[in-house]
C-alpha positions, 0 to 999 in steps of 0.5 A, a space after each residue: 581488516 578482519 572486523 571490517 569483513 564482518 561489519 560490511 555484510 552486517 550493515 548490508 543486511 540491516 540496510 536491506 531489512 530496513 528497506 523491506 520494513 519501509 516497503 511493507 509500511 508503504 504497501 499497507 498505507 497504499 492499500 488503505 488509501 485504495 480501500 478508501 477510494 473504492 468505498 468512496 467510488 461505491 458510494 458515488 455509484 449508489 448515489 447516482 443509481 438512486 438519483 437516476 433510478 436505473 440499474 447499471 449494466 456490467 
């Protein structure tokens, strides 16, 4: 029973750390994907500008 009182909190801490690491990795993956999509969108806009010859207004 005494050992159980140490095992449970340590297990919870390890579980939380694993979740945080997984979340960080997922955030990095999503940021990379968003960056790629932003680059692709920028290339598409530049191609449209060069084809139409107009300057976009913002």
